[in-house]
N, C-alpha and C positions, 0 to 999 in steps of 0.2 A: 720579929726583925721588921721590919719599916718599910718602904716598897724602895726610896728610896735605898737604903741597903741589900734591898733584893738584886735594887736597880743594875750598883757599883758591881753581886758578882758577875750577872751578866753581861756588861761594858765588859772587865777580865776574863771570862769565858772568848767569849765569846771575840775577843784579842787574841786570847792563844790559840783559840781555835783558828786562827787567819782572817776571818771578816773584816771588809773591810770598812772605814768608818763610814762611809752613803751606808752596807747593810745595819751597821749598826746603832745608825740612826735611825734605823726605820723598823729595829726591832723593839728599840727601846719609845720611838711614836707606837704603835703597838704595848706593848708591856704597859703603859700607862691605861692607855683606852681601858685595857681589859680589867686595869685597876678599881677603872667611876665602874665598870659593867657588870661587871662577876663577883658573889660574894667568895669569897675564901674558898667554902667547904666546895660549891658547884666547878674552880677553874681547878680543884684536882681532883673531882671526877671527874674532867672533863679529859687534861691530860691523862688519868688514868688508862681510863678506855681509850684515847690517842696510841698508848706503850708500853 
């Protein structure tokens, strides 16, 4: 899955849960930053620890 595909799924999920446009834009900005800063493996590891 590409980054843009992941972002598209995130937009739809956030929209479906009632997050407003400003909130969605903040999440997308953070996602793009994380794509550049973390490897896929590190992102999975950190997310797994959170959940």
